[in-house]
mmJSON file of the N, C-alpha and C atoms, coordinates in Angstrom:
{"data_MODEL":{"atom_site":{
"group_PDB":["ATOM","ATOM","ATOM","ATOM","ATOM","ATOM","ATOM","ATOM","ATOM","ATOM","ATOM","ATOM","ATOM","ATOM","ATOM","ATOM","ATOM","ATOM","ATOM","ATOM","ATOM","ATOM","ATOM","ATOM","ATOM","ATOM","ATOM","ATOM","ATOM","ATOM","ATOM","ATOM","ATOM","ATOM","ATOM","ATOM","ATOM","ATOM","ATOM","ATOM","ATOM","ATOM","ATOM","ATOM","ATOM","ATOM","ATOM","ATOM","ATOM","ATOM","ATOM","ATOM","ATOM","ATOM","ATOM","ATOM","ATOM","ATOM","ATOM","ATOM","ATOM","ATOM","ATOM","ATOM","ATOM","ATOM","ATOM","ATOM","ATOM","ATOM","ATOM","ATOM","ATOM","ATOM","ATOM","ATOM","ATOM","ATOM","ATOM","ATOM","ATOM","ATOM","ATOM","ATOM","ATOM","ATOM","ATOM","ATOM","ATOM","ATOM","ATOM","ATOM","ATOM","ATOM","ATOM","ATOM","ATOM","ATOM","ATOM","ATOM","ATOM","ATOM","ATOM","ATOM","ATOM","ATOM","ATOM","ATOM","ATOM","ATOM","ATOM","ATOM","ATOM","ATOM","ATOM","ATOM","ATOM","ATOM","ATOM","ATOM","ATOM","ATOM","ATOM","ATOM","ATOM","ATOM","ATOM","ATOM","ATOM","ATOM","ATOM","ATOM","ATOM","ATOM","ATOM","ATOM","ATOM","ATOM","ATOM","ATOM","ATOM","ATOM","ATOM","ATOM","ATOM","ATOM","ATOM","ATOM","ATOM","ATOM","ATOM","ATOM","ATOM","ATOM","ATOM","ATOM","ATOM","ATOM","ATOM","ATOM","ATOM","ATOM","ATOM","ATOM","ATOM","ATOM","ATOM","ATOM","ATOM","ATOM","ATOM","ATOM","ATOM","ATOM","ATOM","ATOM","ATOM","ATOM","ATOM","ATOM","ATOM","ATOM","ATOM","ATOM","ATOM","ATOM","ATOM","ATOM","ATOM","ATOM","ATOM","ATOM","ATOM","ATOM","ATOM","ATOM","ATOM","ATOM","ATOM","ATOM","ATOM","ATOM","ATOM","ATOM","ATOM","ATOM","ATOM","ATOM","ATOM","ATOM","ATOM","ATOM","ATOM","ATOM","ATOM","ATOM","ATOM","ATOM","ATOM"],
"id":[1,2,3,4,5,6,7,8,9,10,11,12,13,14,15,16,17,18,19,20,21,22,23,24,25,26,27,28,29,30,31,32,33,34,35,36,37,38,39,40,41,42,43,44,45,46,47,48,49,50,51,52,53,54,55,56,57,58,59,60,61,62,63,64,65,66,67,68,69,70,71,72,73,74,75,76,77,78,79,80,81,82,83,84,85,86,87,88,89,90,91,92,93,94,95,96,97,98,99,100,101,102,103,104,105,106,107,108,109,110,111,112,113,114,115,116,117,118,119,120,121,122,123,124,125,126,127,128,129,130,131,132,133,134,135,136,137,138,139,140,141,142,143,144,145,146,147,148,149,150,151,152,153,154,155,156,157,158,159,160,161,162,163,164,165,166,167,168,169,170,171,172,173,174,175,176,177,178,179,180,181,182,183,184,185,186,187,188,189,190,191,192,193,194,195,196,197,198,199,200,201,202,203,204,205,206,207,208,209,210,211,212,213,214,215,216,217,218,219],
"type_symbol":["N","C","C","N","C","C","N","C","C","N","C","C","N","C","C","N","C","C","N","C","C","N","C","C","N","C","C","N","C","C","N","C","C","N","C","C","N","C","C","N","C","C","N","C","C","N","C","C","N","C","C","N","C","C","N","C","C","N","C","C","N","C","C","N","C","C","N","C","C","N","C","C","N","C","C","N","C","C","N","C","C","N","C","C","N","C","C","N","C","C","N","C","C","N","C","C","N","C","C","N","C","C","N","C","C","N","C","C","N","C","C","N","C","C","N","C","C","N","C","C","N","C","C","N","C","C","N","C","C","N","C","C","N","C","C","N","C","C","N","C","C","N","C","C","N","C","C","N","C","C","N","C","C","N","C","C","N","C","C","N","C","C","N","C","C","N","C","C","N","C","C","N","C","C","N","C","C","N","C","C","N","C","C","N","C","C","N","C","C","N","C","C","N","C","C","N","C","C","N","C","C","N","C","C","N","C","C","N","C","C","N","C","C","N","C","C","N","C","C"],
"label_atom_id":["N","CA","C","N","CA","C","N","CA","C","N","CA","C","N","CA","C","N","CA","C","N","CA","C","N","CA","C","N","CA","C","N","CA","C","N","CA","C","N","CA","C","N","CA","C","N","CA","C","N","CA","C","N","CA","C","N","CA","C","N","CA","C","N","CA","C","N","CA","C","N","CA","C","N","CA","C","N","CA","C","N","CA","C","N","CA","C","N","CA","C","N","CA","C","N","CA","C","N","CA","C","N","CA","C","N","CA","C","N","CA","C","N","CA","C","N","CA","C","N","CA","C","N","CA","C","N","CA","C","N","CA","C","N","CA","C","N","CA","C","N","CA","C","N","CA","C","N","CA","C","N","CA","C","N","CA","C","N","CA","C","N","CA","C","N","CA","C","N","CA","C","N","CA","C","N","CA","C","N","CA","C","N","CA","C","N","CA","C","N","CA","C","N","CA","C","N","CA","C","N","CA","C","N","CA","C","N","CA","C","N","CA","C","N","CA","C","N","CA","C","N","CA","C","N","CA","C","N","CA","C","N","CA","C","N","CA","C","N","CA","C","N","CA","C","N","CA","C","N","CA","C","N","CA","C"],
"label_alt_id":[null,null,null,null,null,null,null,null,null,null,null,null,null,null,null,null,null,null,null,null,null,null,null,null,null,null,null,null,null,null,null,null,null,null,null,null,null,null,null,null,null,null,null,null,null,null,null,null,null,null,null,null,null,null,null,null,null,null,null,null,null,null,null,null,null,null,null,null,null,null,null,null,null,null,null,null,null,null,null,null,null,null,null,null,null,null,null,null,null,null,null,null,null,null,null,null,null,null,null,null,null,null,null,null,null,null,null,null,null,null,null,null,null,null,null,null,null,null,null,null,null,null,null,null,null,null,null,null,null,null,null,null,null,null,null,null,null,null,null,null,null,null,null,null,null,null,null,null,null,null,null,null,null,null,null,null,null,null,null,null,null,null,null,null,null,null,null,null,null,null,null,null,null,null,null,null,null,null,null,null,null,null,null,null,null,null,null,null,null,null,null,null,null,null,null,null,null,null,null,null,null,null,null,null,null,null,null,null,null,null,null,null,null,null,null,null,null,null,null],
"label_comp_id":["UNK","UNK","UNK","UNK","UNK","UNK","UNK","UNK","UNK","UNK","UNK","UNK","UNK","UNK","UNK","UNK","UNK","UNK","UNK","UNK","UNK","UNK","UNK","UNK","UNK","UNK","UNK","UNK","UNK","UNK","UNK","UNK","UNK","UNK","UNK","UNK","UNK","UNK","UNK","UNK","UNK","UNK","UNK","UNK","UNK","UNK","UNK","UNK","UNK","UNK","UNK","UNK","UNK","UNK","UNK","UNK","UNK","UNK","UNK","UNK","UNK","UNK","UNK","UNK","UNK","UNK","UNK","UNK","UNK","UNK","UNK","UNK","UNK","UNK","UNK","UNK","UNK","UNK","UNK","UNK","UNK","UNK","UNK","UNK","UNK","UNK","UNK","UNK","UNK","UNK","UNK","UNK","UNK","UNK","UNK","UNK","UNK","UNK","UNK","UNK","UNK","UNK","UNK","UNK","UNK","UNK","UNK","UNK","UNK","UNK","UNK","UNK","UNK","UNK","UNK","UNK","UNK","UNK","UNK","UNK","UNK","UNK","UNK","UNK","UNK","UNK","UNK","UNK","UNK","UNK","UNK","UNK","UNK","UNK","UNK","UNK","UNK","UNK","UNK","UNK","UNK","UNK","UNK","UNK","UNK","UNK","UNK","UNK","UNK","UNK","UNK","UNK","UNK","UNK","UNK","UNK","UNK","UNK","UNK","UNK","UNK","UNK","UNK","UNK","UNK","UNK","UNK","UNK","UNK","UNK","UNK","UNK","UNK","UNK","UNK","UNK","UNK","UNK","UNK","UNK","UNK","UNK","UNK","UNK","UNK","UNK","UNK","UNK","UNK","UNK","UNK","UNK","UNK","UNK","UNK","UNK","UNK","UNK","UNK","UNK","UNK","UNK","UNK","UNK","UNK","UNK","UNK","UNK","UNK","UNK","UNK","UNK","UNK","UNK","UNK","UNK","UNK","UNK","UNK"],
"label_asym_id":["A","A","A","A","A","A","A","A","A","A","A","A","A","A","A","A","A","A","A","A","A","A","A","A","A","A","A","A","A","A","A","A","A","A","A","A","A","A","A","A","A","A","A","A","A","A","A","A","A","A","A","A","A","A","A","A","A","A","A","A","A","A","A","A","A","A","A","A","A","A","A","A","A","A","A","A","A","A","A","A","A","A","A","A","A","A","A","A","A","A","A","A","A","A","A","A","A","A","A","A","A","A","A","A","A","A","A","A","A","A","A","A","A","A","A","A","A","A","A","A","A","A","A","A","A","A","A","A","A","A","A","A","A","A","A","A","A","A","A","A","A","A","A","A","A","A","A","A","A","A","A","A","A","A","A","A","A","A","A","A","A","A","A","A","A","A","A","A","A","A","A","A","A","A","A","A","A","A","A","A","A","A","A","A","A","A","A","A","A","A","A","A","A","A","A","A","A","A","A","A","A","A","A","A","A","A","A","A","A","A","A","A","A","A","A","A","A","A","A"],
"label_entity_id":["1","1","1","1","1","1","1","1","1","1","1","1","1","1","1","1","1","1","1","1","1","1","1","1","1","1","1","1","1","1","1","1","1","1","1","1","1","1","1","1","1","1","1","1","1","1","1","1","1","1","1","1","1","1","1","1","1","1","1","1","1","1","1","1","1","1","1","1","1","1","1","1","1","1","1","1","1","1","1","1","1","1","1","1","1","1","1","1","1","1","1","1","1","1","1","1","1","1","1","1","1","1","1","1","1","1","1","1","1","1","1","1","1","1","1","1","1","1","1","1","1","1","1","1","1","1","1","1","1","1","1","1","1","1","1","1","1","1","1","1","1","1","1","1","1","1","1","1","1","1","1","1","1","1","1","1","1","1","1","1","1","1","1","1","1","1","1","1","1","1","1","1","1","1","1","1","1","1","1","1","1","1","1","1","1","1","1","1","1","1","1","1","1","1","1","1","1","1","1","1","1","1","1","1","1","1","1","1","1","1","1","1","1","1","1","1","1","1","1"],
"label_seq_id":[1,1,1,2,2,2,3,3,3,4,4,4,5,5,5,6,6,6,7,7,7,8,8,8,9,9,9,10,10,10,11,11,11,12,12,12,13,13,13,14,14,14,15,15,15,16,16,16,17,17,17,18,18,18,19,19,19,20,20,20,21,21,21,22,22,22,23,23,23,24,24,24,25,25,25,26,26,26,27,27,27,28,28,28,29,29,29,30,30,30,31,31,31,32,32,32,33,33,33,34,34,34,35,35,35,36,36,36,37,37,37,38,38,38,39,39,39,40,40,40,41,41,41,42,42,42,43,43,43,44,44,44,45,45,45,46,46,46,47,47,47,48,48,48,49,49,49,50,50,50,51,51,51,52,52,52,53,53,53,54,54,54,55,55,55,56,56,56,57,57,57,58,58,58,59,59,59,60,60,60,61,61,61,62,62,62,63,63,63,64,64,64,65,65,65,66,66,66,67,67,67,68,68,68,69,69,69,70,70,70,71,71,71,72,72,72,73,73,73],
"pdbx_PDB_ins_code":[null,null,null,null,null,null,null,null,null,null,null,null,null,null,null,null,null,null,null,null,null,null,null,null,null,null,null,null,null,null,null,null,null,null,null,null,null,null,null,null,null,null,null,null,null,null,null,null,null,null,null,null,null,null,null,null,null,null,null,null,null,null,null,null,null,null,null,null,null,null,null,null,null,null,null,null,null,null,null,null,null,null,null,null,null,null,null,null,null,null,null,null,null,null,null,null,null,null,null,null,null,null,null,null,null,null,null,null,null,null,null,null,null,null,null,null,null,null,null,null,null,null,null,null,null,null,null,null,null,null,null,null,null,null,null,null,null,null,null,null,null,null,null,null,null,null,null,null,null,null,null,null,null,null,null,null,null,null,null,null,null,null,null,null,null,null,null,null,null,null,null,null,null,null,null,null,null,null,null,null,null,null,null,null,null,null,null,null,null,null,null,null,null,null,null,null,null,null,null,null,null,null,null,null,null,null,null,null,null,null,null,null,null,null,null,null,null,null,null],
"Cartn_x":[6.788,7.333,8.481,8.959,11.005,10.904,10.209,10.288,9.708,8.341,7.96,8.783,9.126,10.838,11.858,12.498,13.445,12.444,11.35,10.779,10.801,10.864,11.136,12.432,13.601,14.056,14.977,15.658,15.09,16.559,15.612,15.985,17.85,18.109,19.929,20.428,19.852,20.827,20.429,19.163,18.996,19.759,20.418,21.938,21.77,20.021,20.071,18.523,19.037,18.048,16.718,15.327,14.405,13.721,12.76,12.417,10.768,10.695,9.33,8.674,8.269,7.414,6.661,5.087,4.513,3.519,3.085,1.758,0.528,-0.427,-1.486,-3.2,-3.523,-5.192,-6.412,-6.983,-7.273,-8.883,-9.775,-11.47,-12.085,-12.749,-13.435,-14.921,-14.837,-16.013,-17.239,-17.885,-18.306,-19.529,-18.613,-19.287,-18.162,-17.144,-16.881,-15.724,-15.133,-13.969,-13.023,-12.029,-10.447,-9.473,-8.807,-7.552,-6.496,-5.299,-3.765,-3.049,-2.717,-1.899,-0.518,0.222,1.946,1.568,1.888,2.07,2.25,3.63,4.164,3.715,2.133,2.189,2.534,2.593,3.292,1.759,1.0,0.289,-0.747,-2.439,-3.329,-4.364,-4.496,-5.171,-6.614,-7.225,-9.153,-9.334,-10.546,-11.171,-11.722,-11.001,-11.119,-12.984,-13.958,-15.338,-15.85,-15.698,-17.073,-16.206,-14.609,-13.65,-13.519,-13.877,-13.59,-12.106,-11.564,-9.93,-10.052,-9.105,-9.129,-7.098,-6.191,-5.237,-4.525,-4.027,-3.924,-2.061,-0.963,-0.095,-0.048,1.205,1.756,3.426,4.205,5.261,6.008,5.793,6.072,5.263,4.336,3.464,2.812,2.084,0.279,-0.908,-1.017,-2.594,-3.763,-4.125,-5.03,-6.809,-7.371,-9.465,-9.565,-9.77,-10.567,-10.413,-10.738,-9.926,-9.519,-8.411,-7.289,-7.893,-7.405,-8.328,-6.38,-5.698,-4.739,-3.898,-2.071,-1.046,-0.076,0.477,0.909,2.757,3.68,4.618,5.219],
"Cartn_y":[13.897,14.396,14.191,13.687,13.935,13.323,11.961,10.806,10.932,12.638,12.632,13.405,14.224,15.282,14.298,12.941,12.057,11.523,10.701,10.713,11.024,12.517,13.056,13.234,12.963,12.695,11.988,11.704,11.098,8.987,8.47,7.333,7.368,6.905,7.769,8.351,9.178,11.042,10.805,9.811,9.788,9.277,9.912,9.858,8.572,8.233,7.104,6.299,5.085,4.205,4.376,4.631,3.939,3.507,2.205,2.032,2.608,2.505,3.363,2.527,1.43,0.538,0.162,-0.133,0.038,-0.857,-1.293,-2.067,-0.64,-1.072,-0.391,-1.326,-0.458,-1.18,-0.4,-1.655,-1.188,-1.691,-0.933,-1.16,-1.36,-2.72,-3.462,-1.787,-1.432,-1.286,-1.81,-3.039,-4.244,-3.894,-4.808,-5.147,-4.382,-3.848,-2.831,-3.128,-5.132,-5.323,-4.931,-4.822,-4.336,-5.168,-4.897,-5.704,-5.365,-6.245,-5.094,-5.847,-4.977,-5.938,-4.613,-5.741,-4.471,-3.778,-1.788,-1.396,-1.953,-2.592,-3.334,-4.343,-5.133,-6.436,-6.433,-7.533,-8.812,-10.078,-9.514,-10.351,-9.456,-10.481,-9.643,-9.886,-9.222,-8.617,-8.57,-9.854,-9.947,-10.152,-9.1,-9.158,-11.132,-11.259,-11.987,-12.945,-11.276,-12.055,-12.284,-11.491,-10.971,-11.02,-12.142,-12.172,-11.008,-9.248,-8.852,-7.924,-7.236,-7.378,-5.942,-6.134,-4.898,-4.128,-4.68,-4.48,-5.575,-4.257,-4.857,-5.314,-5.63,-5.244,-4.406,-3.496,-2.712,-2.746,-3.895,-3.772,-3.093,-2.152,-1.017,-1.199,-0.005,0.017,-0.162,-0.836,-1.521,-0.639,-1.416,-0.174,-0.38,0.385,0.043,0.751,-0.284,-0.127,-0.296,-0.679,-0.076,0.919,1.164,2.466,2.457,3.322,3.706,3.596,2.66,3.28,4.005,3.269,3.544,3.692,4.311,3.9,3.039,1.459,1.44,1.821,2.131,1.731,0.798],
"Cartn_z":[10.971,10.033,9.566,10.106,10.034,8.702,8.901,7.382,6.716,6.956,5.656,4.685,5.046,4.606,4.255,5.069,3.758,3.006,2.644,1.804,0.739,0.349,-0.322,-1.449,-0.839,-1.3,-1.618,-2.967,-4.331,-3.079,-3.398,-2.06,-2.355,-2.925,-3.316,-3.146,-2.474,-2.106,-0.663,-0.102,1.907,2.513,3.471,4.156,5.447,5.28,6.097,5.404,4.609,3.964,4.657,3.634,4.55,3.024,3.344,2.699,1.809,0.015,-0.148,0.129,0.758,0.707,1.804,2.259,3.328,3.07,4.755,4.637,5.219,3.921,4.332,4.594,5.364,5.399,4.845,3.896,2.912,2.722,2.513,2.837,1.55,1.775,0.47,-0.09,-1.315,-1.774,-0.849,-1.689,-1.112,0.11,0.638,1.577,3.251,3.007,4.144,4.817,4.492,5.003,4.916,6.149,5.497,6.039,4.893,5.298,4.959,5.389,5.591,4.585,3.223,2.41,1.903,1.188,1.236,-0.153,0.303,-1.109,-2.34,-2.797,-3.633,-3.69,-3.662,-3.779,-5.296,-5.451,-6.718,-7.176,-6.415,-6.754,-6.564,-7.184,-6.947,-6.228,-5.217,-3.8,-3.529,-3.0,-3.336,-2.015,-1.35,-0.257,0.222,1.521,2.132,2.335,2.057,2.134,0.601,0.37,-1.003,-2.617,-2.436,-3.4,-4.337,-4.275,-5.007,-4.559,-6.052,-6.326,-5.585,-4.698,-4.139,-4.511,-4.714,-5.313,-6.304,-7.431,-9.19,-9.053,-9.526,-9.438,-10.991,-10.997,-12.244,-12.268,-11.629,-12.196,-10.6,-9.886,-8.901,-7.33,-7.638,-6.489,-7.168,-6.212,-6.625,-6.893,-8.115,-8.253,-7.095,-5.769,-5.131,-5.599,-5.622,-6.179,-4.672,-3.887,-2.926,-1.463,-0.553,0.249,1.032,0.617,1.932,3.216,4.184,5.678,6.316,5.915,6.984,6.024,6.584,6.071,6.974,7.547,9.025,8.669,9.451,9.329,10.11],
"occupancy":[1.0,1.0,1.0,1.0,1.0,1.0,1.0,1.0,1.0,1.0,1.0,1.0,1.0,1.0,1.0,1.0,1.0,1.0,1.0,1.0,1.0,1.0,1.0,1.0,1.0,1.0,1.0,1.0,1.0,1.0,1.0,1.0,1.0,1.0,1.0,1.0,1.0,1.0,1.0,1.0,1.0,1.0,1.0,1.0,1.0,1.0,1.0,1.0,1.0,1.0,1.0,1.0,1.0,1.0,1.0,1.0,1.0,1.0,1.0,1.0,1.0,1.0,1.0,1.0,1.0,1.0,1.0,1.0,1.0,1.0,1.0,1.0,1.0,1.0,1.0,1.0,1.0,1.0,1.0,1.0,1.0,1.0,1.0,1.0,1.0,1.0,1.0,1.0,1.0,1.0,1.0,1.0,1.0,1.0,1.0,1.0,1.0,1.0,1.0,1.0,1.0,1.0,1.0,1.0,1.0,1.0,1.0,1.0,1.0,1.0,1.0,1.0,1.0,1.0,1.0,1.0,1.0,1.0,1.0,1.0,1.0,1.0,1.0,1.0,1.0,1.0,1.0,1.0,1.0,1.0,1.0,1.0,1.0,1.0,1.0,1.0,1.0,1.0,1.0,1.0,1.0,1.0,1.0,1.0,1.0,1.0,1.0,1.0,1.0,1.0,1.0,1.0,1.0,1.0,1.0,1.0,1.0,1.0,1.0,1.0,1.0,1.0,1.0,1.0,1.0,1.0,1.0,1.0,1.0,1.0,1.0,1.0,1.0,1.0,1.0,1.0,1.0,1.0,1.0,1.0,1.0,1.0,1.0,1.0,1.0,1.0,1.0,1.0,1.0,1.0,1.0,1.0,1.0,1.0,1.0,1.0,1.0,1.0,1.0,1.0,1.0,1.0,1.0,1.0,1.0,1.0,1.0,1.0,1.0,1.0,1.0,1.0,1.0,1.0,1.0,1.0,1.0,1.0,1.0],
"B_iso_or_equiv":[0.0,0.0,0.0,0.0,0.0,0.0,0.0,0.0,0.0,0.0,0.0,0.0,0.0,0.0,0.0,0.0,0.0,0.0,0.0,0.0,0.0,0.0,0.0,0.0,0.0,0.0,0.0,0.0,0.0,0.0,0.0,0.0,0.0,0.0,0.0,0.0,0.0,0.0,0.0,0.0,0.0,0.0,0.0,0.0,0.0,0.0,0.0,0.0,0.0,0.0,0.0,0.0,0.0,0.0,0.0,0.0,0.0,0.0,0.0,0.0,0.0,0.0,0.0,0.0,0.0,0.0,0.0,0.0,0.0,0.0,0.0,0.0,0.0,0.0,0.0,0.0,0.0,0.0,0.0,0.0,0.0,0.0,0.0,0.0,0.0,0.0,0.0,0.0,0.0,0.0,0.0,0.0,0.0,0.0,0.0,0.0,0.0,0.0,0.0,0.0,0.0,0.0,0.0,0.0,0.0,0.0,0.0,0.0,0.0,0.0,0.0,0.0,0.0,0.0,0.0,0.0,0.0,0.0,0.0,0.0,0.0,0.0,0.0,0.0,0.0,0.0,0.0,0.0,0.0,0.0,0.0,0.0,0.0,0.0,0.0,0.0,0.0,0.0,0.0,0.0,0.0,0.0,0.0,0.0,0.0,0.0,0.0,0.0,0.0,0.0,0.0,0.0,0.0,0.0,0.0,0.0,0.0,0.0,0.0,0.0,0.0,0.0,0.0,0.0,0.0,0.0,0.0,0.0,0.0,0.0,0.0,0.0,0.0,0.0,0.0,0.0,0.0,0.0,0.0,0.0,0.0,0.0,0.0,0.0,0.0,0.0,0.0,0.0,0.0,0.0,0.0,0.0,0.0,0.0,0.0,0.0,0.0,0.0,0.0,0.0,0.0,0.0,0.0,0.0,0.0,0.0,0.0,0.0,0.0,0.0,0.0,0.0,0.0,0.0,0.0,0.0,0.0,0.0,0.0],
"pdbx_formal_charge":[null,null,null,null,null,null,null,null,null,null,null,null,null,null,null,null,null,null,null,null,null,null,null,null,null,null,null,null,null,null,null,null,null,null,null,null,null,null,null,null,null,null,null,null,null,null,null,null,null,null,null,null,null,null,null,null,null,null,null,null,null,null,null,null,null,null,null,null,null,null,null,null,null,null,null,null,null,null,null,null,null,null,null,null,null,null,null,null,null,null,null,null,null,null,null,null,null,null,null,null,null,null,null,null,null,null,null,null,null,null,null,null,null,null,null,null,null,null,null,null,null,null,null,null,null,null,null,null,null,null,null,null,null,null,null,null,null,null,null,null,null,null,null,null,null,null,null,null,null,null,null,null,null,null,null,null,null,null,null,null,null,null,null,null,null,null,null,null,null,null,null,null,null,null,null,null,null,null,null,null,null,null,null,null,null,null,null,null,null,null,null,null,null,null,null,null,null,null,null,null,null,null,null,null,null,null,null,null,null,null,null,null,null,null,null,null,null,null,null],
"auth_seq_id":[1,1,1,2,2,2,3,3,3,4,4,4,5,5,5,6,6,6,7,7,7,8,8,8,9,9,9,10,10,10,11,11,11,12,12,12,13,13,13,14,14,14,15,15,15,16,16,16,17,17,17,18,18,18,19,19,19,20,20,20,21,21,21,22,22,22,23,23,23,24,24,24,25,25,25,26,26,26,27,27,27,28,28,28,29,29,29,30,30,30,31,31,31,32,32,32,33,33,33,34,34,34,35,35,35,36,36,36,37,37,37,38,38,38,39,39,39,40,40,40,41,41,41,42,42,42,43,43,43,44,44,44,45,45,45,46,46,46,47,47,47,48,48,48,49,49,49,50,50,50,51,51,51,52,52,52,53,53,53,54,54,54,55,55,55,56,56,56,57,57,57,58,58,58,59,59,59,60,60,60,61,61,61,62,62,62,63,63,63,64,64,64,65,65,65,66,66,66,67,67,67,68,68,68,69,69,69,70,70,70,71,71,71,72,72,72,73,73,73],
"auth_comp_id":["UNK","UNK","UNK","UNK","UNK","UNK","UNK","UNK","UNK","UNK","UNK","UNK","UNK","UNK","UNK","UNK","UNK","UNK","UNK","UNK","UNK","UNK","UNK","UNK","UNK","UNK","UNK","UNK","UNK","UNK","UNK","UNK","UNK","UNK","UNK","UNK","UNK","UNK","UNK","UNK","UNK","UNK","UNK","UNK","UNK","UNK","UNK","UNK","UNK","UNK","UNK","UNK","UNK","UNK","UNK","UNK","UNK","UNK","UNK","UNK","UNK","UNK","UNK","UNK","UNK","UNK","UNK","UNK","UNK","UNK","UNK","UNK","UNK","UNK","UNK","UNK","UNK","UNK","UNK","UNK","UNK","UNK","UNK","UNK","UNK","UNK","UNK","UNK","UNK","UNK","UNK","UNK","UNK","UNK","UNK","UNK","UNK","UNK","UNK","UNK","UNK","UNK","UNK","UNK","UNK","UNK","UNK","UNK","UNK","UNK","UNK","UNK","UNK","UNK","UNK","UNK","UNK","UNK","UNK","UNK","UNK","UNK","UNK","UNK","UNK","UNK","UNK","UNK","UNK","UNK","UNK","UNK","UNK","UNK","UNK","UNK","UNK","UNK","UNK","UNK","UNK","UNK","UNK","UNK","UNK","UNK","UNK","UNK","UNK","UNK","UNK","UNK","UNK","UNK","UNK","UNK","UNK","UNK","UNK","UNK","UNK","UNK","UNK","UNK","UNK","UNK","UNK","UNK","UNK","UNK","UNK","UNK","UNK","UNK","UNK","UNK","UNK","UNK","UNK","UNK","UNK","UNK","UNK","UNK","UNK","UNK","UNK","UNK","UNK","UNK","UNK","UNK","UNK","UNK","UNK","UNK","UNK","UNK","UNK","UNK","UNK","UNK","UNK","UNK","UNK","UNK","UNK","UNK","UNK","UNK","UNK","UNK","UNK","UNK","UNK","UNK","UNK","UNK","UNK"],
"auth_asym_id":["A","A","A","A","A","A","A","A","A","A","A","A","A","A","A","A","A","A","A","A","A","A","A","A","A","A","A","A","A","A","A","A","A","A","A","A","A","A","A","A","A","A","A","A","A","A","A","A","A","A","A","A","A","A","A","A","A","A","A","A","A","A","A","A","A","A","A","A","A","A","A","A","A","A","A","A","A","A","A","A","A","A","A","A","A","A","A","A","A","A","A","A","A","A","A","A","A","A","A","A","A","A","A","A","A","A","A","A","A","A","A","A","A","A","A","A","A","A","A","A","A","A","A","A","A","A","A","A","A","A","A","A","A","A","A","A","A","A","A","A","A","A","A","A","A","A","A","A","A","A","A","A","A","A","A","A","A","A","A","A","A","A","A","A","A","A","A","A","A","A","A","A","A","A","A","A","A","A","A","A","A","A","A","A","A","A","A","A","A","A","A","A","A","A","A","A","A","A","A","A","A","A","A","A","A","A","A","A","A","A","A","A","A","A","A","A","A","A","A"],
"auth_atom_id":["N","CA","C","N","CA","C","N","CA","C","N","CA","C","N","CA","C","N","CA","C","N","CA","C","N","CA","C","N","CA","C","N","CA","C","N","CA","C","N","CA","C","N","CA","C","N","CA","C","N","CA","C","N","CA","C","N","CA","C","N","CA","C","N","CA","C","N","CA","C","N","CA","C","N","CA","C","N","CA","C","N","CA","C","N","CA","C","N","CA","C","N","CA","C","N","CA","C","N","CA","C","N","CA","C","N","CA","C","N","CA","C","N","CA","C","N","CA","C","N","CA","C","N","CA","C","N","CA","C","N","CA","C","N","CA","C","N","CA","C","N","CA","C","N","CA","C","N","CA","C","N","CA","C","N","CA","C","N","CA","C","N","CA","C","N","CA","C","N","CA","C","N","CA","C","N","CA","C","N","CA","C","N","CA","C","N","CA","C","N","CA","C","N","CA","C","N","CA","C","N","CA","C","N","CA","C","N","CA","C","N","CA","C","N","CA","C","N","CA","C","N","CA","C","N","CA","C","N","CA","C","N","CA","C","N","CA","C","N","CA","C","N","CA","C","N","CA","C","N","CA","C","N","CA","C"],
"pdbx_PDB_model_num":[1,1,1,1,1,1,1,1,1,1,1,1,1,1,1,1,1,1,1,1,1,1,1,1,1,1,1,1,1,1,1,1,1,1,1,1,1,1,1,1,1,1,1,1,1,1,1,1,1,1,1,1,1,1,1,1,1,1,1,1,1,1,1,1,1,1,1,1,1,1,1,1,1,1,1,1,1,1,1,1,1,1,1,1,1,1,1,1,1,1,1,1,1,1,1,1,1,1,1,1,1,1,1,1,1,1,1,1,1,1,1,1,1,1,1,1,1,1,1,1,1,1,1,1,1,1,1,1,1,1,1,1,1,1,1,1,1,1,1,1,1,1,1,1,1,1,1,1,1,1,1,1,1,1,1,1,1,1,1,1,1,1,1,1,1,1,1,1,1,1,1,1,1,1,1,1,1,1,1,1,1,1,1,1,1,1,1,1,1,1,1,1,1,1,1,1,1,1,1,1,1,1,1,1,1,1,1,1,1,1,1,1,1,1,1,1,1,1,1]
}}}
């Protein structure tokens, strides 16, 4: 809970620097396969099983097209 409060403060005003990015587990809408990817992915992420597009880069945080199952720390 403390890390959530710290993340709300602008990243340059934080006393202890914490990255805004993290790894996330995404579930494919077609086949239900789950895979782990980076929240700020710079390349398109496709499902390993059915080749469906799961995440698309936007220049910052990736646009997630699948279902986010879990955010890993």
